[in-house]
ZAGUKE-940482 format. One line per 8 residues: number of its first residue (from 1); their letters; for each residue x, y, z of C-alpha. Coordinates in steps of 0.25 Angstrom, whole numbers, plus 5000, padded with zeros to 4 digits. Each point is the difference from the previous one (the first is absolute). Example, Ala and Ser with C-alpha at 12.3 -4.5 7.8 and 13.67 -1.06 7.14 Angstrom:
2
1	as	5049:4982:5031  5006:5014:4998
END
This chain:
224
1	xxxxxxxx	4855:5304:4670  5010:4991:4993  5009:4991:5008  5011:4994:4993  5009:4989:5006  5013:4995:4994  5003:4986:5005  5006:4987:4996
9	xxxxxxxx	4987:4994:5004  4989:5008:4994  4990:4988:5001  5000:5002:5015  4992:5012:4998  4989:4994:4992  4992:4998:5012  5002:5014:5005
17	xxxxxxxx	4989:5004:4991  4990:4991:5007  4998:5005:5014  4987:5008:5001  5005:5013:5004  5010:5000:4988  4990:4996:4990  4991:5011:5005
25	xxxxxxxx	5011:5010:4999  5002:4995:4986  4985:5002:4996  4998:5013:5007  5013:5008:4999  5007:4993:4989  5011:4993:5008  5009:4992:4990
33	xxxxxxxx	5010:4990:5005  5011:4996:4990  5012:4991:5002  5012:4999:4992  5012:4990:5000  5014:5006:4997  5004:4987:4994  4991:5003:4988
41	xxxxxxxx	5008:5012:4996  5014:4997:5006  5011:5004:4990  5008:4989:5005  5000:4986:4994  4992:4988:5005  4991:5008:5009  5011:5005:5009
49	xxxxxxxx	4996:5011:5010  5010:4999:5011  5015:4999:5002  5011:4998:5011  5003:5012:5009  5012:5008:4998  5009:4998:5012  4996:4986:5001
57	xxxxxxxx	4991:4994:5010  4988:4990:5000  4987:5002:4991  4997:5007:4988  4996:5014:4997  4989:5004:4990  5006:5009:4989  4997:5015:4998
65	xxxxxxxx	5001:4998:4985  4989:4989:5000  4991:5009:5009  5002:5012:4991  4996:4992:4988  4988:4995:5006  4995:5014:5004  5003:5005:4986
73	xxxxxxxx	4992:4989:4994  4988:5003:5008  5001:5016:5001  5006:5003:4986  5011:5009:5004  5013:5001:5008  4999:4992:5013  5007:5011:5008
81	xxxxxxxx	4988:5009:4996  4989:4991:5004  5000:5005:5015  4997:5014:4995  4986:4996:4996  4997:4990:5011  5004:4994:5013  5010:4988:4998
89	xxxxxxxx	5002:4992:5013  5010:4990:5003  4995:4990:5010  5012:4998:5010  5003:4998:5015  5008:5014:4998  4987:5007:4997  4991:5009:5008
97	xxxxxxxx	4990:4991:5008  4986:4998:4994  4991:5007:5009  4985:5004:4999  5005:5014:4997  5009:4995:4989  4988:4992:4994  4992:5013:5000
105	xxxxxxxx	5011:5007:4993  5002:4990:4989  4985:4999:4998  5000:5014:4996  5009:4998:4988  4994:4997:4986  5011:4990:4997  5009:4991:5008
113	xxxxxxxx	5012:4991:4996  5005:4989:5009  5013:4993:4998  5002:4987:5006  5014:4995:5003  5005:4986:5002  5013:4993:5004  5009:5011:5006
121	xxxxxxxx	4991:5011:4995  5002:5011:4989  5013:5006:4995  5001:5013:5008  4998:5008:4988  4986:4995:4999  4997:5008:5013  5008:5012:4996
129	xxxxxxxx	4997:5001:4985  4987:4994:4998  4991:5001:5012  4996:5011:5009  4994:4993:5012  5003:4987:5008  4991:4993:5009  5001:4989:5011
137	xxxxxxxx	4991:4991:5007  5008:5000:5012  5014:4996:5006  5001:4986:4994  5004:4994:4987  4991:4993:4989  5004:4991:4989  4995:5011:4990
145	xxxxxxxx	4992:5013:4999  4987:4993:4995  4994:4999:5014  5003:5014:5003  4994:5005:4987  4987:4992:5003  4999:5007:5014  5002:5013:4993
153	xxxxxxxx	4990:4997:4989  4990:4996:5011  5002:5011:5009  4999:5010:4989  4989:4994:4992  4990:5000:5012  5002:5015:5001  4995:5002:4986
161	xxxxxxxx	4986:5006:5000  4990:4989:4998  5009:4989:5004  4993:4997:5013  4985:4998:5002  4999:5010:5011  5010:5012:4999  4998:5003:5014
169	xxxxxxxx	5008:4987:5003  5013:5009:4997  4996:5011:5010  5000:4993:5013  5010:4988:4998  5013:4998:5006  5011:5011:4998  4989:5010:4995
177	xxxxxxxx	4999:5014:5004  4987:4998:5007  5007:4990:5010  5012:5009:5001  5009:4990:4993  4996:4989:5010  4996:4986:4998  4985:4997:4999
185	xxxxxxxx	4991:4994:5011  4997:4985:5001  4989:4995:4991  4989:4989:5004  4989:4994:4992  4991:4988:5002  4999:4990:5007  4998:5008:5013
193	xxxxxxxx	5007:4989:5008  5010:4990:4995  5006:4989:5009  4998:5008:5012  5006:5013:4994  4989:5011:4999  4999:5014:4994  5001:5013:5008
201	xxxxxxxx	4986:5003:5005  5001:5015:4996  5001:4995:4985  4987:4993:5002  4993:5012:5007  4995:5008:4989  5006:5013:5007  5008:5006:4989
209	xxxxxxxx	5006:5010:5009  5005:4990:5009  5005:4991:4988  5008:5012:4994  5006:5003:5014  5004:4985:5001  5006:5000:4987  5008:5013:5002
217	xxxxxxxx	5006:4995:5013  5005:4988:4993  5008:5007:4989  5015:4997:5002  5013:5006:4995  5007:4992:4989  5011:4991:5005  5014:5006:5000
END
């Protein structure tokens, strides 16, 4: 799988190649992460990528021609056609929420392009003419799409075969089908006692049936 990120801060994504599950995915399944700066290919002078909004108002808007040129430089074809061969995602509060189901959907793709906005976001024509998906981390505003892109990369990357040391970790975790979409039970490890707070006796009993029942009883519904 190849994930391409278009961002004004490509260096932020250098460390995303270091987490173990993403490094494992790169080795076992060929996950490739690339980051491109639209300033490097902008058709405008002095590295300009944004402009003031039509109709007035505060802030600056990332230009559609700048983003189109950046896409064309990487994919060697008309920007409007890039989305015909891969998913092109705008990270925006207006997008559909990033859920576990969405992460599974994206992980099934062979290629993914993430567009990170800044300032007041993208010219609307980036959404309508260049992208074919939009994703949000939630009902709040960030300074840009980079943190959202990192969340997408992490959520998708860990689902690539070979990314996790034990693939069974995906089967019984929060939001999984095995838990009916619920939240996973509490976890405990050593020490058995910490400043007066202990571990439930059933987890120390060695009774696997009782432990399984205890865990099943503590699966809870997601908030909201």
